[in-house]
N, C-alpha and C positions, 0 to 999 in steps of 0.2 A: 313588443313590448309588451309583459304580464302584467295585466288588473287586476288592483288586488281590492277585494272589495269594501268597502267604509259605508255605516251609514250618515248620512247628511249632519248628524249632530256630531259623530268624530270628526266630520270634514272641517264643522264649524270650527269647533275645539282646537283644530290640528288648524287651520287658519287662522286662528287670535293667535295662537303662539308664533307663529312665523313671522306675523305685523308685531308683535312685540320685540321680537327679533331684530327687526329689519329699523325700527323705532331705537334701538340700542346701537345697532351701526350709526348710523346717520347722526345718533347723538354725538357720537364720541368720533369721529369723524368729520362730520358735516357735506354740504354741498361742494360740486367744483369736480371731485376726481373721477379717476375714469371710470366704468361700468366693472373693469377686470376687478378692483380693490372693492368694490362692497360685493362681488360673487361671491368671493374668497374671503371675506372675512362674514357674510351671511352666513356660508356653509359652516364655517368654523361655528360662529355664535348658537347655530341650531344642533352641529355636533354636541357641541359643549353640556348643551340642555338635552343630551339624549332622545335626538330628533335625527331618522336615517334619513342622510341627503347625497343625493347624485351630483354633481356637477359635470356642466356639459354632457349629458347624456345624448348620446344618438338615436337620431329621430328617424327611421327609415320611410322610405316612404314605396307603398303599394300603388304600382301601378300598373295597368290590364294583367291582373295576376301574379306581377312579379316584384319580389322585392329588393328595391333597390337602394342603395348611403347617394341620397342627393347631397349629402352634408349640412344636413340641419342639426343642427343642437340646441336641446333642451338648455339652461341655463345653469336653473338648479333643479332634479324632480324631488320633493320632500317625501318622505313614506309611501313612495311610488302610490303615490295618490293626488299630487296637486303641484302643476307647474309652476314655477316661478320664470319670470320674464325679467329682466332689469333692464334698466337703463339709465343713463345719465346724459338727459337732454332736456333743452328746454322748456320743452310742450309734447307732452306726447300728442302726436297726429291718429287721424284714426285710420292709419295703416300699420299702425302699430297695434291696437286693439284687433286690426283684419287678422293677422301676422300670428299673435296670440290664438286666436279661434282656428285659425288653420295649424297649425300646433294641437291644440286639443281635438282637432276631427281627425290629426292622423295620428293624433297616441291612443285616442280611446276615452282620454282623460275626461273627466266634468266641469274641473274644477282648476282654474289658473290666477294667480297674482300677477298683474303687471302692477313693478314697482319701480318707480323713478324718483332716485336718490337726489339728480341736479333741484330740487326745490329746497326753498326757507322753513317749513313747514312739513313733514315727513306726508301726516294725514293727507295732503294736497296730491302727493304723490302716488296714492296708492287706489288701485282699480280692479273691483274684481270682476271674472269673466266666466260664467257660468256654460256651460253649453248646451 
């Protein structure tokens, strides 16, 4: 995966824009839908705002110096810089955060947002994860 060099200030500005789009999707749809619904709507909202997004980006695994397709996919990769992992669960569990940390390690990226849309207040569904 090609890394894009981006300053921390630019990452923070981009994450602010992503969170705003997530709030928009959540306020429009509300909780209780499938993760895939939020994913496609968040992708649309970001694209509408001029942000480059890749949905279901293949995340290969490097094992024993071999590049392998392990079947992993990043829900959304924004500006080739921020990973978005979307959930629609009752509660974010430690394993969800561990999964995102592993995705960051495998991708070589530094910042991810774990977004849980199955909440009444979107503020409680936002988790920033930095490697």
